[in-house]
A tleap script that builds the chain and sets N, CA, C and O, in Angstrom:
source leaprc.protein.ff14SB
mol = sequence {
  NMET ARG ILE THR ASP ILE ASN ARG ASP ARG
  VAL ILE PHE PHE ASP GLY PHE ALA LEU LEU
  VAL LYS ARG VAL THR ASP LEU GLY HIE LEU
  LEU PRO GLU ALA VAL ASP TYR ASN HIE THR
  ASP HIE LEU ASP LEU ASN GLN TYR LYS LEU
  PHE PHE LEU CYS LEU GLY LEU SER ASP GLU
  ASN ALA ALA VAL SER PHE ALA ALA ILE ASN
  ASN ASP SER ASN GLY LEU ILE PRO LEU ASN
  GLU PHE VAL ARG LEU GLY ARG GLN PHE PHE
  LEU THR GLU ASP GLU THR LYS ILE SER LYS
  LEU PHE CYS ASP ARG LEU ILE ASP CHIE
}
set mol.1.N position { -49.966 126.858 12.366 }
set mol.1.CA position { -51.086 125.792 12.636 }
set mol.1.C position { -51.709 125.154 11.391 }
set mol.1.O position { -52.057 123.973 11.372 }
set mol.2.N position { -51.838 126.011 10.327 }
set mol.2.CA position { -52.478 125.501 9.195 }
set mol.2.C position { -51.660 124.268 8.598 }
set mol.2.O position { -52.243 123.335 8.045 }
set mol.3.N position { -50.347 124.319 8.736 }
set mol.3.CA position { -49.595 123.278 8.185 }
set mol.3.C position { -49.899 121.895 8.872 }
set mol.3.O position { -49.802 120.858 8.216 }
set mol.4.N position { -50.205 121.888 9.971 }
set mol.4.CA position { -50.542 120.643 10.846 }
set mol.4.C position { -52.000 120.299 11.007 }
set mol.4.O position { -52.386 119.172 11.317 }
set mol.5.N position { -52.827 121.380 10.767 }
set mol.5.CA position { -54.253 121.163 10.994 }
set mol.5.C position { -54.909 120.888 9.720 }
set mol.5.O position { -55.473 121.766 9.068 }
set mol.6.N position { -54.824 119.531 9.328 }
set mol.6.CA position { -55.165 119.173 7.972 }
set mol.6.C position { -56.604 119.353 7.675 }
set mol.6.O position { -56.890 119.705 6.530 }
set mol.7.N position { -57.564 119.162 8.544 }
set mol.7.CA position { -58.896 119.381 8.210 }
set mol.7.C position { -59.448 120.806 8.837 }
set mol.7.O position { -60.648 121.056 8.954 }
set mol.8.N position { -58.481 121.616 9.185 }
set mol.8.CA position { -58.804 122.952 9.722 }
set mol.8.C position { -59.881 123.122 10.812 }
set mol.8.O position { -60.680 124.058 10.844 }
set mol.9.N position { -59.815 122.112 11.702 }
set mol.9.CA position { -60.782 122.194 12.822 }
set mol.9.C position { -60.087 122.718 14.009 }
set mol.9.O position { -60.675 122.609 15.085 }
set mol.10.N position { -58.878 123.294 13.977 }
set mol.10.CA position { -58.232 123.856 15.049 }
set mol.10.C position { -57.583 122.747 16.083 }
set mol.10.O position { -57.062 123.045 17.159 }
set mol.11.N position { -57.696 121.574 15.619 }
set mol.11.CA position { -57.129 120.496 16.511 }
set mol.11.C position { -56.117 119.683 15.637 }
set mol.11.O position { -56.424 119.308 14.505 }
set mol.12.N position { -54.922 119.429 16.194 }
set mol.12.CA position { -54.010 118.655 15.588 }
set mol.12.C position { -53.939 117.189 16.015 }
set mol.12.O position { -53.766 116.881 17.194 }
set mol.13.N position { -54.067 116.341 15.091 }
set mol.13.CA position { -54.190 115.008 15.369 }
set mol.13.C position { -52.875 114.283 14.904 }
set mol.13.O position { -52.006 114.973 14.370 }
set mol.14.N position { -52.686 113.021 15.062 }
set mol.14.CA position { -51.451 112.353 14.708 }
set mol.14.C position { -51.066 112.539 13.204 }
set mol.14.O position { -49.879 112.688 12.912 }
set mol.15.N position { -51.949 112.533 12.328 }
set mol.15.CA position { -51.656 112.830 10.848 }
set mol.15.C position { -51.165 114.167 10.636 }
set mol.15.O position { -50.321 114.341 9.757 }
set mol.16.N position { -51.557 115.076 11.285 }
set mol.16.CA position { -50.957 116.471 11.268 }
set mol.16.C position { -49.673 116.521 11.872 }
set mol.16.O position { -48.757 117.119 11.309 }
set mol.17.N position { -49.501 115.887 13.087 }
set mol.17.CA position { -48.074 115.931 13.647 }
set mol.17.C position { -47.156 115.117 12.734 }
set mol.17.O position { -46.024 115.551 12.523 }
set mol.18.N position { -47.544 114.008 12.196 }
set mol.18.CA position { -46.615 113.278 11.413 }
set mol.18.C position { -46.135 114.033 10.168 }
set mol.18.O position { -45.019 113.884 9.670 }
set mol.19.N position { -47.153 114.912 9.683 }
set mol.19.CA position { -46.821 115.817 8.446 }
set mol.19.C position { -45.731 116.763 8.860 }
set mol.19.O position { -44.756 117.019 8.154 }
set mol.20.N position { -45.941 117.227 9.961 }
set mol.20.CA position { -44.951 118.365 10.550 }
set mol.20.C position { -43.536 117.692 10.742 }
set mol.20.O position { -42.518 118.267 10.358 }
set mol.21.N position { -43.506 116.462 11.344 }
set mol.21.CA position { -42.289 115.791 11.516 }
set mol.21.C position { -41.691 115.423 10.153 }
set mol.21.O position { -40.466 115.447 10.032 }
set mol.22.N position { -42.376 115.127 9.249 }
set mol.22.CA position { -41.848 114.792 7.836 }
set mol.22.C position { -41.258 116.152 7.248 }
set mol.22.O position { -40.180 116.145 6.654 }
set mol.23.N position { -41.902 117.172 7.409 }
set mol.23.CA position { -41.410 118.380 6.797 }
set mol.23.C position { -40.189 118.793 7.502 }
set mol.23.O position { -39.231 119.212 6.853 }
set mol.24.N position { -40.151 118.705 8.803 }
set mol.24.CA position { -38.910 119.012 9.500 }
set mol.24.C position { -37.789 118.135 9.107 }
set mol.24.O position { -36.705 118.665 8.863 }
set mol.25.N position { -37.920 116.893 9.020 }
set mol.25.CA position { -36.955 116.012 8.615 }
set mol.25.C position { -36.325 116.182 7.333 }
set mol.25.O position { -35.112 116.126 7.131 }
set mol.26.N position { -37.436 116.444 6.275 }
set mol.26.CA position { -36.983 116.646 4.939 }
set mol.26.C position { -36.243 117.944 4.646 }
set mol.26.O position { -35.446 118.022 3.711 }
set mol.27.N position { -36.513 118.943 5.444 }
set mol.27.CA position { -36.026 120.267 5.291 }
set mol.27.C position { -34.978 120.519 6.410 }
set mol.27.O position { -34.469 121.635 6.511 }
set mol.28.N position { -34.663 119.560 7.208 }
set mol.28.CA position { -33.658 119.706 8.429 }
set mol.28.C position { -32.376 120.413 7.991 }
set mol.28.O position { -31.784 121.081 8.838 }
set mol.29.N position { -31.919 120.335 6.821 }
set mol.29.CA position { -30.654 120.839 6.467 }
set mol.29.C position { -30.611 122.356 6.226 }
set mol.29.O position { -29.542 122.966 6.246 }
set mol.30.N position { -31.764 122.939 6.003 }
set mol.30.CA position { -31.904 124.444 5.641 }
set mol.30.C position { -31.486 125.282 6.787 }
set mol.30.O position { -30.584 126.109 6.658 }
set mol.31.N position { -32.053 125.115 7.800 }
set mol.31.CA position { -31.702 126.044 9.017 }
set mol.31.C position { -30.319 125.995 9.554 }
set mol.31.O position { -29.766 127.019 9.957 }
set mol.32.N position { -29.698 124.734 9.573 }
set mol.32.CA position { -28.206 124.645 9.989 }
set mol.32.C position { -27.409 125.355 8.961 }
set mol.32.O position { -26.405 125.978 9.306 }
set mol.33.N position { -27.808 125.304 7.647 }
set mol.33.CA position { -26.873 125.914 6.701 }
set mol.33.C position { -26.983 127.411 6.829 }
set mol.33.O position { -26.019 128.123 6.547 }
set mol.34.N position { -28.200 127.941 7.273 }
set mol.34.CA position { -28.443 129.387 7.459 }
set mol.34.C position { -27.690 129.932 8.653 }
set mol.34.O position { -27.180 131.048 8.564 }
set mol.35.N position { -27.578 129.178 9.830 }
set mol.35.CA position { -26.974 129.619 10.915 }
set mol.35.C position { -25.437 129.491 10.928 }
set mol.35.O position { -24.690 130.173 11.630 }
set mol.36.N position { -25.057 128.520 10.052 }
set mol.36.CA position { -23.573 128.313 9.748 }
set mol.36.C position { -23.013 129.334 8.860 }
set mol.36.O position { -22.487 129.009 7.795 }
set mol.37.N position { -23.102 130.600 9.260 }
set mol.37.CA position { -22.968 131.868 8.312 }
set mol.37.C position { -21.520 131.910 7.906 }
set mol.37.O position { -21.245 132.673 6.980 }
set mol.38.N position { -20.477 131.156 8.497 }
set mol.38.CA position { -19.221 131.271 7.988 }
set mol.38.C position { -18.775 130.024 7.150 }
set mol.38.O position { -17.622 129.871 6.747 }
set mol.39.N position { -19.811 129.146 6.929 }
set mol.39.CA position { -19.742 128.030 6.152 }
set mol.39.C position { -18.503 126.990 6.425 }
set mol.39.O position { -17.800 126.501 5.542 }
set mol.40.N position { -18.396 126.775 7.709 }
set mol.40.CA position { -17.375 125.873 8.230 }
set mol.40.C position { -17.799 124.438 8.440 }
set mol.40.O position { -17.017 123.558 8.799 }
set mol.41.N position { -19.069 124.256 8.199 }
set mol.41.CA position { -19.685 122.854 8.325 }
set mol.41.C position { -19.838 122.465 9.836 }
set mol.41.O position { -20.045 121.286 10.124 }
set mol.42.N position { -19.750 123.338 10.717 }
set mol.42.CA position { -20.004 123.123 12.119 }
set mol.42.C position { -20.583 124.465 12.784 }
set mol.42.O position { -20.512 125.573 12.253 }
set mol.43.N position { -21.183 124.180 14.070 }
set mol.43.CA position { -21.706 125.310 14.668 }
set mol.43.C position { -20.869 125.591 16.034 }
set mol.43.O position { -20.475 124.684 16.766 }
set mol.44.N position { -20.677 126.834 16.249 }
set mol.44.CA position { -20.025 127.339 17.448 }
set mol.44.C position { -21.233 127.766 18.349 }
set mol.44.O position { -22.379 127.753 17.898 }
set mol.45.N position { -20.937 128.159 19.686 }
set mol.45.CA position { -21.914 128.498 20.517 }
set mol.45.C position { -22.733 129.705 20.050 }
set mol.45.O position { -23.953 129.694 20.209 }
set mol.46.N position { -22.092 130.780 19.461 }
set mol.46.CA position { -22.790 131.904 18.903 }
set mol.46.C position { -23.717 131.512 17.877 }
set mol.46.O position { -24.823 132.052 17.879 }
set mol.47.N position { -23.416 130.586 16.928 }
set mol.47.CA position { -24.204 130.258 15.777 }
set mol.47.C position { -25.365 129.413 16.481 }
set mol.47.O position { -26.522 129.582 16.095 }
set mol.48.N position { -25.095 128.560 17.447 }
set mol.48.CA position { -26.195 127.817 18.085 }
set mol.48.C position { -27.167 128.698 18.777 }
set mol.48.O position { -28.362 128.407 18.751 }
set mol.49.N position { -26.716 129.809 19.428 }
set mol.49.CA position { -27.606 130.838 20.026 }
set mol.49.C position { -28.463 131.375 18.894 }
set mol.49.O position { -29.672 131.533 19.064 }
set mol.50.N position { -27.859 131.662 17.727 }
set mol.50.CA position { -28.775 132.216 16.604 }
set mol.50.C position { -29.802 131.253 16.273 }
set mol.50.O position { -30.963 131.619 16.086 }
set mol.51.N position { -29.447 130.047 16.190 }
set mol.51.CA position { -30.491 129.000 16.022 }
set mol.51.C position { -31.737 129.009 17.008 }
set mol.51.O position { -32.911 128.935 16.645 }
set mol.52.N position { -31.306 129.108 18.255 }
set mol.52.CA position { -32.387 129.228 19.351 }
set mol.52.C position { -33.058 130.503 19.157 }
set mol.52.O position { -34.276 130.522 19.335 }
set mol.53.N position { -32.446 131.592 18.813 }
set mol.53.CA position { -33.157 132.857 18.555 }
set mol.53.C position { -34.213 132.727 17.551 }
set mol.53.O position { -35.314 133.251 17.722 }
set mol.54.N position { -33.903 132.014 16.461 }
set mol.54.CA position { -34.833 131.802 15.456 }
set mol.54.C position { -36.017 130.982 15.872 }
set mol.54.O position { -37.078 131.092 15.258 }
set mol.55.N position { -35.879 130.139 16.920 }
set mol.55.CA position { -36.893 129.500 17.472 }
set mol.55.C position { -37.647 130.292 18.593 }
set mol.55.O position { -38.701 129.867 19.066 }
set mol.56.N position { -37.071 131.441 18.988 }
set mol.56.CA position { -37.720 132.189 19.947 }
set mol.56.C position { -37.296 131.783 21.458 }
set mol.56.O position { -37.977 132.105 22.432 }
set mol.57.N position { -36.109 131.050 21.543 }
set mol.57.CA position { -35.558 130.746 22.781 }
set mol.57.C position { -34.456 131.496 23.270 }
set mol.57.O position { -33.927 132.293 22.495 }
set mol.58.N position { -34.025 131.375 24.422 }
set mol.58.CA position { -33.036 132.408 25.114 }
set mol.58.C position { -31.635 131.846 24.852 }
set mol.58.O position { -31.433 130.656 24.611 }
set mol.59.N position { -30.720 132.747 24.915 }
set mol.59.CA position { -29.289 132.455 24.914 }
set mol.59.C position { -28.896 131.549 26.087 }
set mol.59.O position { -27.938 130.791 25.930 }
set mol.60.N position { -29.539 131.567 27.212 }
set mol.60.CA position { -29.246 130.691 28.361 }
set mol.60.C position { -29.691 129.295 27.997 }
set mol.60.O position { -28.970 128.330 28.252 }
set mol.61.N position { -30.770 129.177 27.453 }
set mol.61.CA position { -31.303 127.787 27.004 }
set mol.61.C position { -30.330 127.160 25.981 }
set mol.61.O position { -30.027 125.969 26.056 }
set mol.62.N position { -29.817 128.026 24.969 }
set mol.62.CA position { -28.953 127.705 23.974 }
set mol.62.C position { -27.590 127.126 24.647 }
set mol.62.O position { -27.093 126.068 24.262 }
set mol.63.N position { -27.095 127.828 25.569 }
set mol.63.CA position { -25.838 127.473 26.307 }
set mol.63.C position { -25.924 126.090 26.901 }
set mol.63.O position { -25.042 125.242 26.764 }
set mol.64.N position { -27.117 125.909 27.609 }
set mol.64.CA position { -27.339 124.682 28.307 }
set mol.64.C position { -27.281 123.503 27.377 }
set mol.64.O position { -26.485 122.573 27.507 }
set mol.65.N position { -28.273 123.620 26.337 }
set mol.65.CA position { -28.487 122.587 25.210 }
set mol.65.C position { -27.063 122.338 24.585 }
set mol.65.O position { -26.682 121.175 24.456 }
set mol.66.N position { -26.273 123.374 24.197 }
set mol.66.CA position { -25.068 123.347 23.394 }
set mol.66.C position { -24.096 122.491 24.307 }
set mol.66.O position { -23.440 121.594 23.776 }
set mol.67.N position { -23.992 122.722 25.566 }
set mol.67.CA position { -23.031 122.130 26.499 }
set mol.67.C position { -23.471 120.562 26.566 }
set mol.67.O position { -22.613 119.681 26.504 }
set mol.68.N position { -24.653 120.310 26.677 }
set mol.68.CA position { -25.203 118.915 26.684 }
set mol.68.C position { -24.896 118.073 25.487 }
set mol.68.O position { -24.599 116.889 25.644 }
set mol.69.N position { -24.956 118.669 24.183 }
set mol.69.CA position { -24.814 117.898 23.099 }
set mol.69.C position { -23.357 118.067 22.368 }
set mol.69.O position { -23.064 117.490 21.321 }
set mol.70.N position { -22.540 118.900 23.047 }
set mol.70.CA position { -21.238 118.961 22.437 }
set mol.70.C position { -20.446 117.902 23.181 }
set mol.70.O position { -19.817 118.243 24.183 }
set mol.71.N position { -20.431 116.799 22.817 }
set mol.71.CA position { -19.885 115.484 23.432 }
set mol.71.C position { -18.459 115.634 23.732 }
set mol.71.O position { -18.043 115.243 24.823 }
set mol.72.N position { -17.662 116.165 22.866 }
set mol.72.CA position { -16.259 116.250 22.978 }
set mol.72.C position { -15.739 117.573 23.585 }
set mol.72.O position { -14.531 117.795 23.656 }
set mol.73.N position { -16.641 118.418 24.009 }
set mol.73.CA position { -16.477 119.631 24.621 }
set mol.73.C position { -15.313 120.521 23.903 }
set mol.73.O position { -14.539 121.260 24.511 }
set mol.74.N position { -15.334 120.314 22.517 }
set mol.74.CA position { -14.429 121.202 21.818 }
set mol.74.C position { -15.032 122.595 21.367 }
set mol.74.O position { -14.365 123.366 20.676 }
set mol.75.N position { -16.181 122.856 21.739 }
set mol.75.CA position { -16.875 124.007 21.374 }
set mol.75.C position { -17.436 124.085 19.971 }
set mol.75.O position { -17.806 125.156 19.490 }
set mol.76.N position { -17.487 123.052 19.389 }
set mol.76.CA position { -17.976 122.919 17.998 }
set mol.76.C position { -18.901 121.762 17.771 }
set mol.76.O position { -18.600 120.667 18.246 }
set mol.77.N position { -20.026 121.922 17.067 }
set mol.77.CA position { -20.918 120.772 16.725 }
set mol.77.C position { -21.049 120.711 15.270 }
set mol.77.O position { -21.474 121.655 14.603 }
set mol.78.N position { -20.645 119.483 14.745 }
set mol.78.CA position { -20.569 119.333 13.141 }
set mol.78.C position { -22.105 119.436 12.693 }
set mol.78.O position { -23.055 119.072 13.386 }
set mol.79.N position { -22.168 119.919 11.589 }
set mol.79.CA position { -23.475 120.147 10.893 }
set mol.79.C position { -24.258 118.846 10.875 }
set mol.79.O position { -25.392 118.763 11.345 }
set mol.80.N position { -23.626 117.857 10.328 }
set mol.80.CA position { -24.208 116.495 10.215 }
set mol.80.C position { -24.779 115.977 11.636 }
set mol.80.O position { -25.898 115.483 11.777 }
set mol.81.N position { -23.912 116.154 12.580 }
set mol.81.CA position { -24.430 115.756 13.997 }
set mol.81.C position { -25.696 116.647 14.472 }
set mol.81.O position { -26.653 116.156 15.072 }
set mol.82.N position { -25.591 117.958 14.148 }
set mol.82.CA position { -26.672 118.762 14.464 }
set mol.82.C position { -28.066 118.327 13.804 }
set mol.82.O position { -29.125 118.299 14.431 }
set mol.83.N position { -27.924 117.999 12.486 }
set mol.83.CA position { -29.059 117.550 11.816 }
set mol.83.C position { -29.611 116.267 12.362 }
set mol.83.O position { -30.812 116.122 12.591 }
set mol.84.N position { -28.652 115.281 12.577 }
set mol.84.CA position { -29.072 114.026 13.155 }
set mol.84.C position { -29.662 114.148 14.496 }
set mol.84.O position { -30.603 113.401 14.764 }
set mol.85.N position { -29.242 114.987 15.376 }
set mol.85.CA position { -29.764 115.186 16.692 }
set mol.85.C position { -31.179 115.880 16.572 }
set mol.85.O position { -32.093 115.582 17.341 }
set mol.86.N position { -31.306 116.763 15.631 }
set mol.86.CA position { -32.616 117.408 15.427 }
set mol.86.C position { -33.642 116.371 14.948 }
set mol.86.O position { -34.766 116.316 15.447 }
set mol.87.N position { -33.217 115.521 13.934 }
set mol.87.CA position { -34.234 114.493 13.523 }
set mol.87.C position { -34.613 113.626 14.616 }
set mol.87.O position { -35.799 113.343 14.786 }
set mol.88.N position { -33.593 113.131 15.459 }
set mol.88.CA position { -33.793 112.191 16.441 }
set mol.88.C position { -34.775 112.852 17.478 }
set mol.88.O position { -35.650 112.166 18.007 }
set mol.89.N position { -34.625 114.203 17.768 }
set mol.89.CA position { -35.379 114.831 18.742 }
set mol.89.C position { -36.904 114.625 18.471 }
set mol.89.O position { -37.711 114.382 19.368 }
set mol.90.N position { -37.228 114.749 17.113 }
set mol.90.CA position { -38.580 114.639 16.768 }
set mol.90.C position { -39.083 113.248 16.568 }
set mol.90.O position { -40.273 112.981 16.741 }
set mol.91.N position { -38.209 112.363 16.209 }
set mol.91.CA position { -38.487 110.945 15.866 }
set mol.91.C position { -38.567 109.881 16.947 }
set mol.91.O position { -39.284 108.886 16.841 }
set mol.92.N position { -37.757 110.156 18.044 }
set mol.92.CA position { -37.519 109.228 19.051 }
set mol.92.C position { -38.315 109.524 20.310 }
set mol.92.O position { -38.434 110.711 20.615 }
set mol.93.N position { -38.913 108.541 21.131 }
set mol.93.CA position { -39.587 108.769 22.278 }
set mol.93.C position { -38.657 108.482 23.510 }
set mol.93.O position { -39.020 108.758 24.654 }
set mol.94.N position { -37.419 107.906 23.220 }
set mol.94.CA position { -36.531 107.459 24.148 }
set mol.94.C position { -36.003 108.707 24.905 }
set mol.94.O position { -35.214 109.430 24.297 }
set mol.95.N position { -36.390 109.057 26.277 }
set mol.95.CA position { -36.045 110.162 26.948 }
set mol.95.C position { -34.466 109.987 27.311 }
set mol.95.O position { -33.897 110.988 27.746 }
set mol.96.N position { -33.809 108.925 27.181 }
set mol.96.CA position { -32.498 108.780 27.596 }
set mol.96.C position { -31.518 109.289 26.409 }
set mol.96.O position { -30.323 109.497 26.616 }
set mol.97.N position { -32.081 109.452 25.261 }
set mol.97.CA position { -31.175 109.935 24.139 }
set mol.97.C position { -30.886 111.373 24.395 }
set mol.97.O position { -31.698 112.202 24.807 }
set mol.98.N position { -29.521 111.590 24.077 }
set mol.98.CA position { -28.989 112.947 24.245 }
set mol.98.C position { -29.797 113.901 23.290 }
set mol.98.O position { -29.790 115.099 23.572 }
set mol.99.N position { -30.422 113.513 22.295 }
set mol.99.CA position { -31.067 114.435 21.361 }
set mol.99.C position { -32.311 115.115 22.087 }
set mol.99.O position { -32.818 116.145 21.642 }
set mol.100.N position { -32.760 114.488 23.208 }
set mol.100.CA position { -33.895 115.088 23.978 }
set mol.100.C position { -33.331 116.406 24.613 }
set mol.100.O position { -34.133 117.237 25.039 }
set mol.101.N position { -32.013 116.623 24.689 }
set mol.101.CA position { -31.478 117.914 25.212 }
set mol.101.C position { -31.366 118.858 24.093 }
set mol.101.O position { -31.110 120.036 24.345 }
set mol.102.N position { -31.536 118.452 22.844 }
set mol.102.CA position { -31.284 119.236 21.632 }
set mol.102.C position { -32.035 120.561 21.703 }
set mol.102.O position { -31.451 121.640 21.605 }
set mol.103.N position { -33.288 120.449 21.870 }
set mol.103.CA position { -34.314 121.622 21.955 }
set mol.103.C position { -35.058 121.359 23.257 }
set mol.103.O position { -36.276 121.536 23.249 }
set mol.104.N position { -34.523 120.998 24.253 }
set mol.104.CA position { -35.180 120.568 25.578 }
set mol.104.C position { -36.311 121.696 25.989 }
set mol.104.O position { -37.446 121.431 26.384 }
set mol.105.N position { -35.810 122.880 25.827 }
set mol.105.CA position { -36.674 123.955 26.167 }
set mol.105.C position { -37.896 124.358 25.319 }
set mol.105.O position { -38.673 125.280 25.568 }
set mol.106.N position { -37.931 123.504 24.267 }
set mol.106.CA position { -39.261 123.679 23.348 }
set mol.106.C position { -40.401 123.100 24.092 }
set mol.106.O position { -41.563 123.456 23.895 }
set mol.107.N position { -40.023 122.136 25.011 }
set mol.107.CA position { -41.099 121.403 25.775 }
set mol.107.C position { -41.282 122.151 27.073 }
set mol.107.O position { -40.306 122.348 27.797 }
set mol.108.N position { -42.576 122.608 27.427 }
set mol.108.CA position { -42.811 123.386 28.637 }
set mol.108.C position { -42.752 122.268 29.805 }
set mol.108.O position { -43.576 121.353 29.822 }
set mol.109.N position { -41.873 122.372 30.648 }
set mol.109.CA position { -41.714 121.458 31.912 }
set mol.109.C position { -42.743 121.804 32.992 }
set mol.109.O position { -42.757 121.180 34.053 }
savepdb mol mol.pdb
quit
């Protein structure tokens, strides 16, 4: 919370959220490289589950999200696509974008 609570009043305003988005987009390449533990420049379902585990989310949520964003159903998501969708998830408000399924379970429905 300290990262986004700029004036430390325990309330996050737009400026704090904007700072979080900037940091996520600036560092978006670090986590994908960490979960791509075999350095193939793509993620399979097991690596994607590891990403969700890092976020405290379930394997089931990972499988649903992976199936939704794995457009060609080949069982692999290229790292550059993974990063693009992650950035788009935070930066777009368009609910029709597939990126909204990227980490869909981060949002409490």
